[in-house]
Backbone bond lengths (Angstrom), bond angles and torsions (degrees), N, CA, C in turn:
res aa  C-N    CA-C-N  psi(-1)  N-CA   C-N-CA  omega(-1)  CA-C   N-CA-C  phi
1 M - - - 1.459 - - 1.533 109.40 -
2 K 1.346 116.71 135.57 1.454 120.68 -177.93 1.524 111.64 -74.12
3 T 1.337 114.72 144.78 1.460 119.39 171.19 1.520 108.83 -76.24
4 E 1.328 115.69 165.48 1.471 118.93 177.87 1.529 110.60 -65.01
5 R 1.328 116.73 -33.33 1.472 119.58 176.73 1.524 110.29 -65.82
6 E 1.321 117.97 -41.63 1.471 120.58 178.09 1.527 110.71 -63.18
7 K 1.336 116.45 -40.98 1.472 119.56 176.32 1.521 110.37 -61.25
8 M 1.309 115.61 -45.97 1.471 120.51 -177.15 1.522 111.09 -61.03
9 T 1.320 117.34 -49.77 1.455 120.51 -176.26 1.530 112.36 -72.22
10 N 1.347 117.32 -14.71 1.463 121.60 174.68 1.522 111.90 -97.42
11 A 1.339 116.96 14.24 1.463 123.27 177.45 1.520 111.88 60.05
12 E 1.333 116.46 40.13 1.459 122.43 174.94 1.531 108.41 -113.17
13 P 1.349 118.28 149.93 1.470 119.60 177.17 1.531 111.62 -53.12
14 F 1.313 116.17 140.70 1.469 121.16 -175.13 1.514 109.30 -146.58
15 L 1.321 115.01 167.79 1.468 120.87 178.33 1.536 109.36 -91.71
16 T 1.315 115.61 115.64 1.466 119.83 -176.17 1.519 113.23 -68.60
17 N 1.336 117.46 -20.97 1.464 120.55 -178.33 1.535 112.61 -95.94
18 D 1.324 116.80 16.82 1.463 121.11 176.40 1.530 109.72 -57.52
19 P 1.327 119.13 134.57 1.481 120.75 -176.45 1.532 114.08 -56.92
20 Q 1.337 117.51 -41.21 1.470 118.76 179.45 1.528 111.12 -65.36
21 L 1.321 117.44 -41.59 1.453 120.30 177.97 1.524 111.54 -66.07
22 M 1.308 117.19 -35.52 1.470 119.53 176.00 1.516 111.41 -63.38
23 E 1.332 116.02 -37.25 1.470 120.27 176.11 1.525 110.21 -66.83
24 D 1.344 116.26 -41.47 1.470 120.33 177.89 1.523 110.63 -59.35
25 K 1.337 115.82 -44.22 1.466 120.15 178.85 1.524 111.23 -62.83
26 K 1.321 115.60 -42.09 1.466 119.87 179.82 1.532 110.61 -59.79
27 K 1.334 116.95 -44.71 1.463 120.92 178.77 1.525 110.91 -61.29
28 A 1.349 116.31 -44.62 1.463 120.05 -179.56 1.528 110.43 -63.13
29 R 1.302 117.85 -39.87 1.458 120.50 -177.17 1.514 111.99 -71.86
30 I 1.325 116.54 -32.29 1.464 119.30 173.36 1.525 110.13 -64.59
31 L 1.330 116.72 -44.88 1.462 120.95 178.68 1.528 111.14 -63.01
32 C 1.346 116.04 -42.54 1.469 119.17 178.59 1.528 110.42 -63.29
33 S 1.320 117.75 -40.17 1.470 120.25 179.19 1.515 111.42 -62.50
34 R 1.326 115.81 -42.60 1.469 119.32 177.93 1.535 110.78 -63.91
35 F 1.321 115.21 -42.72 1.466 119.90 179.29 1.538 109.84 -62.94
36 N 1.323 117.02 -44.06 1.456 121.10 -176.65 1.525 113.08 -68.34
37 E 1.327 116.21 -24.18 1.467 120.46 178.53 1.529 112.65 -95.38
38 S 1.327 116.92 2.94 1.461 120.70 -175.72 1.526 111.47 -72.77
39 T 1.350 114.47 157.13 1.461 120.34 176.68 1.528 109.08 -84.03
40 E 1.326 116.16 178.47 1.460 121.38 -177.41 1.522 111.30 -76.85
41 D 1.314 116.54 56.85 1.464 122.88 177.30 1.529 107.28 -114.33
42 E 1.338 116.10 99.04 1.459 120.61 -173.09 1.524 112.12 -63.46
43 A 1.319 118.28 -32.35 1.465 120.12 178.66 1.523 110.87 -63.58
44 V 1.340 116.24 -43.06 1.466 120.80 178.16 1.510 110.36 -64.91
45 R 1.322 116.07 -44.03 1.475 120.07 -179.66 1.534 111.25 -62.61
46 K 1.314 116.99 -41.79 1.474 119.87 179.53 1.523 110.86 -63.04
47 A 1.316 116.74 -39.00 1.476 119.81 178.07 1.528 110.26 -63.52
48 M 1.313 117.28 -40.48 1.470 121.08 178.21 1.517 111.01 -64.77
49 L 1.339 116.77 -42.79 1.463 120.47 179.79 1.519 111.68 -64.51
50 K 1.330 117.02 -36.68 1.468 120.16 177.88 1.529 110.86 -65.17
51 E 1.333 116.42 -32.47 1.459 119.61 177.53 1.524 111.83 -76.08
52 L 1.329 116.40 -33.79 1.463 121.29 -175.85 1.534 112.80 -81.28
53 L 1.325 116.91 -46.73 1.475 120.67 -170.50 1.520 112.53 -84.22
54 G 1.335 114.88 160.13 1.468 120.01 175.54 1.500 111.59 -65.25
55 S 1.345 117.48 -40.55 1.467 121.43 173.43 1.522 110.10 -163.41
56 C 1.319 115.07 147.67 1.459 123.64 173.84 1.519 107.61 -162.84
57 T 1.348 116.67 167.99 1.462 120.24 177.90 1.534 108.55 -108.31
58 E 1.333 114.98 -179.36 1.476 119.75 175.68 1.517 111.25 -66.80
59 N 1.322 116.89 -24.06 1.464 121.28 -175.56 1.525 109.20 -89.64
60 I 1.326 114.67 70.71 1.462 121.38 -176.78 1.517 109.03 -139.12
61 A 1.334 115.58 140.72 1.468 121.10 175.36 1.513 108.46 -139.57
62 V 1.315 116.45 119.36 1.463 122.54 178.95 1.531 107.37 -126.63
63 K 1.314 115.81 127.28 1.461 121.17 -179.32 1.533 110.09 -94.33
64 P 1.341 117.65 121.89 1.451 119.38 178.11 1.527 111.22 -70.18
65 P 1.345 116.95 156.32 1.455 125.77 2.78 1.517 113.25 -81.63
66 F 1.329 115.23 151.68 1.468 124.13 173.90 1.513 108.07 -134.18
67 H 1.331 116.01 139.28 1.458 120.61 -178.62 1.534 109.41 -132.40
68 C 1.328 115.90 140.91 1.460 120.64 174.86 1.532 108.97 -149.69
69 D 1.337 115.65 167.87 1.455 120.07 179.38 1.513 113.47 -82.72
70 Y 1.326 116.19 -49.02 1.478 120.38 -172.66 1.537 112.16 -125.09
71 G 1.312 117.41 -36.16 1.472 120.22 -179.27 1.504 113.31 84.30
72 Y 1.333 117.19 -47.01 1.468 119.94 -175.40 1.524 113.16 -69.64
73 N 1.326 118.16 -8.66 1.468 120.94 176.00 1.533 111.96 -101.21
74 I 1.324 117.55 15.91 1.470 121.71 178.02 1.519 108.10 -110.86
75 F 1.326 116.36 123.82 1.475 123.02 -176.86 1.528 108.12 -127.66
76 V 1.338 116.41 116.75 1.468 119.13 -177.71 1.514 110.49 -120.69
77 G 1.329 115.73 145.12 1.462 122.20 -178.77 1.510 112.67 -84.30
78 D 1.317 115.01 -176.80 1.455 122.30 -177.15 1.531 111.28 -67.15
79 D 1.322 116.48 152.02 1.459 123.55 176.48 1.530 110.30 59.48
80 Y 1.317 114.74 60.16 1.469 122.40 -175.35 1.534 109.77 -108.94
81 F 1.325 115.51 129.83 1.467 120.36 176.38 1.526 109.71 -127.72
82 M 1.325 116.12 130.56 1.459 121.03 175.51 1.516 109.22 -132.43
83 N 1.308 116.05 129.26 1.466 121.97 -176.64 1.528 111.30 -83.18
84 F 1.327 115.89 -173.69 1.462 122.82 -171.25 1.528 114.33 -63.28
85 D 1.337 114.62 146.83 1.476 123.19 161.42 1.525 114.50 67.06
86 C 1.317 117.12 44.50 1.461 121.82 177.43 1.539 110.79 -97.68
87 V 1.330 115.68 151.59 1.463 122.83 -179.07 1.522 109.27 -129.72
88 F 1.333 117.19 123.40 1.451 122.40 177.33 1.533 108.15 -119.55
89 L 1.324 117.09 118.68 1.471 121.33 174.54 1.513 107.22 -97.79
90 D 1.316 115.65 98.09 1.478 122.72 -165.83 1.521 112.90 -104.75
91 A 1.337 117.15 53.10 1.462 118.61 172.58 1.534 109.33 -63.70
92 A 1.313 116.86 -50.82 1.465 121.70 170.59 1.535 108.10 -92.51
93 P 1.321 117.90 162.69 1.463 119.57 -179.53 1.531 113.27 -59.86
94 I 1.325 114.88 138.73 1.475 123.03 168.84 1.515 105.23 -112.58
95 R 1.315 116.79 114.40 1.472 122.54 -177.88 1.523 109.23 -114.49
96 I 1.337 115.36 126.00 1.448 122.02 -177.12 1.530 107.86 -125.29
97 G 1.324 117.01 130.09 1.455 122.12 -173.18 1.526 113.89 -77.26
98 K 1.322 113.98 -165.12 1.464 122.13 -177.87 1.532 111.52 -79.31
99 H 1.340 115.02 151.49 1.470 122.82 172.21 1.532 112.33 58.77
100 C 1.321 116.28 42.96 1.471 121.34 -179.77 1.513 111.32 -102.48
101 M 1.341 115.10 144.36 1.467 122.16 175.29 1.526 108.20 -122.78
102 I 1.326 115.89 132.69 1.457 121.83 -178.62 1.511 108.92 -124.17
103 G 1.337 116.64 124.42 1.451 122.65 -176.19 1.527 111.98 -76.87
104 P 1.347 115.81 168.69 1.461 120.25 -177.55 1.511 113.08 -64.09
105 K 1.329 114.67 152.41 1.469 123.18 176.53 1.523 113.23 60.94
106 T 1.325 116.81 26.38 1.462 120.03 173.60 1.523 109.88 -79.96
107 C 1.326 115.73 137.37 1.461 122.12 177.69 1.524 109.80 -120.76
108 I 1.321 116.05 129.16 1.467 121.56 175.79 1.519 107.38 -120.44
109 Y 1.323 115.51 121.32 1.462 121.60 -176.63 1.525 109.58 -112.37
110 A 1.322 117.09 115.98 1.469 121.32 177.52 1.528 110.10 -107.95
111 I 1.299 116.07 30.05 1.465 122.00 178.49 1.508 110.04 -149.26
112 G 1.340 115.15 141.94 1.450 122.90 171.59 1.509 109.01 -128.41
113 H 1.320 116.94 -174.94 1.455 122.35 -179.54 1.530 109.05 -138.89
114 P 1.333 118.67 160.69 1.458 120.64 -178.18 1.536 112.07 -60.80
115 L 1.324 115.53 148.79 1.449 120.11 175.05 1.527 111.71 -71.56
116 D 1.338 116.24 -30.85 1.462 118.43 -179.15 1.532 110.15 -81.17
117 A 1.320 115.26 141.31 1.469 121.12 -176.21 1.524 112.48 -61.82
118 E 1.318 117.52 -35.08 1.471 120.64 -178.70 1.516 110.96 -62.15
119 G 1.317 117.28 -40.86 1.462 121.10 177.35 1.519 112.08 -63.19
120 R 1.324 116.25 -39.41 1.456 120.31 177.99 1.522 111.61 -67.86
121 K 1.347 116.65 -37.60 1.461 120.35 177.33 1.514 111.37 -61.61
122 K 1.335 116.72 -31.38 1.471 121.56 179.58 1.524 112.28 -80.72
123 K 1.334 116.73 0.82 1.486 122.94 178.04 1.528 111.22 64.42
124 I 1.322 117.22 40.77 1.468 121.25 178.84 1.523 109.28 -85.17
125 G 1.326 115.52 131.46 1.459 122.02 173.20 1.516 109.10 -108.35
126 I 1.330 116.21 145.63 1.475 121.90 177.68 1.520 107.23 -119.36
127 P 1.342 117.32 98.89 1.458 120.88 -177.01 1.526 111.96 -80.73
128 K 1.333 115.57 136.89 1.472 121.08 176.43 1.525 107.95 -138.96
129 P 1.339 117.97 120.23 1.469 121.25 -175.48 1.530 112.96 -61.23
130 V 1.317 115.53 150.11 1.467 123.27 173.08 1.523 107.10 -117.82
131 N 1.333 116.22 129.58 1.470 122.12 -179.13 1.516 109.85 -124.22
132 I 1.319 116.36 125.90 1.456 122.96 -179.80 1.531 107.31 -121.62
133 G 1.324 116.83 126.34 1.465 122.44 -174.34 1.518 113.45 -73.18
134 D 1.344 115.03 -169.14 1.462 122.13 178.21 1.532 110.16 -78.58
135 N 1.337 115.53 153.32 1.467 122.53 172.49 1.523 113.52 59.30
136 V 1.316 116.95 34.28 1.471 121.79 178.66 1.519 109.37 -93.63
137 W 1.340 115.33 137.82 1.463 122.02 175.78 1.523 107.23 -116.45
138 I 1.331 115.97 120.31 1.461 122.65 -179.93 1.523 107.76 -112.08
139 G 1.321 115.90 120.24 1.464 120.36 -178.20 1.517 112.68 -73.39
140 G 1.308 115.80 174.32 1.458 121.54 -177.22 1.517 112.98 -67.50
141 G 1.317 116.16 146.44 1.444 122.06 174.75 1.514 115.54 70.29
142 V 1.333 117.06 22.02 1.471 121.01 179.88 1.520 109.38 -82.82
143 T 1.344 116.75 144.54 1.447 123.21 172.74 1.514 108.47 -119.37
144 I 1.345 116.56 125.53 1.459 122.33 178.76 1.524 107.76 -114.39
145 L 1.326 116.05 123.79 1.446 121.87 -173.71 1.535 112.07 -89.64
146 P 1.343 117.17 167.39 1.469 120.71 -174.75 1.523 113.69 -59.94
147 G 1.345 114.86 144.02 1.446 121.64 173.72 1.510 116.01 83.08
148 V 1.322 118.31 5.58 1.464 122.79 -175.70 1.528 111.18 -83.93
149 T 1.342 115.44 141.34 1.459 122.37 169.70 1.524 108.58 -120.86
150 I 1.340 115.73 132.06 1.464 122.37 178.93 1.528 107.99 -114.37
151 G 1.338 116.80 127.30 1.457 121.72 -176.68 1.518 113.91 -74.21
152 D 1.330 116.08 166.60 1.457 122.65 179.87 1.525 111.52 -59.15
153 G 1.330 116.03 142.96 1.445 121.71 173.22 1.522 116.05 73.23
154 T 1.304 117.01 6.19 1.466 120.12 -177.12 1.525 111.05 -81.61
155 V 1.328 115.22 148.24 1.464 123.03 178.77 1.528 106.81 -116.98
156 I 1.353 115.53 132.03 1.449 121.03 177.67 1.529 108.14 -112.63
157 A 1.324 115.95 117.33 1.472 120.76 -176.72 1.522 111.60 -66.15
158 A 1.315 115.24 151.53 1.460 121.53 -179.15 1.522 111.72 -54.52
159 A 1.329 115.04 142.99 1.472 125.18 175.72 1.521 113.77 69.94
160 S 1.340 117.74 12.06 1.457 120.02 177.85 1.527 111.18 -74.38
161 V 1.322 115.94 151.95 1.452 123.13 173.23 1.514 107.30 -115.94
162 V 1.335 116.55 111.43 1.464 121.89 -171.84 1.529 108.23 -97.15
163 T 1.318 116.27 109.56 1.452 121.92 -174.05 1.528 113.26 -105.24
164 K 1.355 116.59 -8.70 1.463 120.32 -178.54 1.516 108.86 -147.25
165 S 1.327 116.88 174.22 1.457 122.16 -176.70 1.527 111.32 -82.45
166 F 1.357 115.15 155.13 1.461 121.40 179.85 1.524 109.47 -137.25
167 P 1.355 116.52 153.57 1.462 121.45 -176.69 1.516 113.28 -80.65
168 D 1.337 115.84 -173.07 1.458 123.02 177.11 1.543 111.01 -68.66
169 N 1.334 114.61 152.57 1.473 122.59 164.77 1.517 115.07 54.35
170 V 1.324 115.37 51.18 1.454 120.17 173.21 1.529 108.92 -132.04
171 V 1.332 115.31 159.52 1.455 121.21 169.76 1.517 106.41 -106.11
172 I 1.338 116.23 128.60 1.461 120.25 179.20 1.517 109.03 -121.00
173 A 1.338 115.17 149.54 1.462 120.02 -177.85 1.516 109.46 -157.42
174 G 1.334 115.54 157.01 1.451 121.55 171.07 1.505 114.29 106.45
175 N 1.332 113.79 -179.69 1.470 122.48 178.76 1.524 107.95 -136.10
176 P 1.344 117.53 102.32 1.469 126.80 -1.65 1.537 110.74 -74.34
177 A 1.318 116.10 154.35 1.470 120.34 -177.67 1.513 110.96 -65.49
178 R 1.337 115.44 144.70 1.457 122.17 174.73 1.517 108.04 -143.05
179 I 1.312 116.21 164.28 1.461 120.43 -179.72 1.533 109.48 -71.68
180 I 1.344 115.76 127.43 1.451 118.93 174.94 1.537 112.25 -113.40
181 K 1.339 115.88 -13.52 1.467 118.77 -179.65 1.520 109.53 -158.53
182 Y 1.325 116.29 144.39 1.455 122.41 172.63 1.525 108.83 -102.25
183 L 1.320 117.23 137.71 1.462 122.51 -179.35 1.510 109.56 -107.61
184 K 1.344 115.71 145.01 1.458 119.06 175.96 1.513 109.41 -70.68
185 E 1.324 117.17 149.73 1.462 120.93 -176.40 1.522 113.10 -65.70
186 N 1.334 117.81 -22.69 1.472 119.45 179.94 1.531 111.57 -85.18
187 N 1.367 115.06 14.83 1.458 123.22 176.63 1.522 114.17 74.17
188 E 1.354 117.98 2.72 1.464 118.66 171.47 1.520 107.42 -80.32
189 Q 1.311 115.44 138.31 1.455 117.64 -178.49 1.524 110.84 -74.33
190 D 1.305 114.95 137.27 1.447 122.38 170.32 1.525 105.77 -94.08
191 N 1.349 116.61 109.72 1.447 119.96 -173.03 1.526 114.26 -77.89
192 T 1.317 116.31 0.18 1.457 119.60 174.74 1.511 108.27 -78.73
193 V 1.306 116.70 116.80 1.460 120.79 179.90 1.528 108.19 -87.59
194 R 1.340 115.82 122.24 1.448 120.90 178.81 1.518 107.01 -124.43
195 Y 1.325 116.49 112.33 1.457 120.38 -174.84 1.527 110.82 -79.70
196 E 1.312 114.22 145.71 1.465 121.04 179.44 1.520 109.98 -68.16
197 E 1.320 115.18 144.70 1.457 119.53 174.78 1.525 109.43 -65.42
198 T 1.327 117.43 142.14 1.464 121.07 178.58 1.502 110.84 -107.34
């Protein structure tokens, strides 16, 4: 029989109040608190992030405060920068590629809950992975919802709410976010604005 943690990490409905998961959350929050209270010593911060996250490289910069549920379900690629006051709810894996920049107050949610009240009363979580490609720039105040995939080279405008997946090399904006511009693959901007069909 699967544990609730095994269900969670396999993107299956699970009980959020499971004792082992509550302990996992407690450990992550202690680590986040220590990280958030740390001084401007990047070596110390990197060591803390390596303990907290599922994986990262030496080439990482995260500005506190940062908050997450578990930490071990967050995987970030090389040359990663994240600005102040971000929140990642990582019941399912959150995978972020190489050379990504994330603006302040960005929230990534890899968990939802049942629409019916009875399911919520039972403390059921519905984990859905979030995948962000290489060379993605996420502006400040963005919210990314469960199950979303963002393609390589895509830019997400500040304050956008991303409710669905998007391809490579586009600029998306709005609530809900939609494509407002296509970018050339060689990173030169295509100034022709072509709006997504609604």
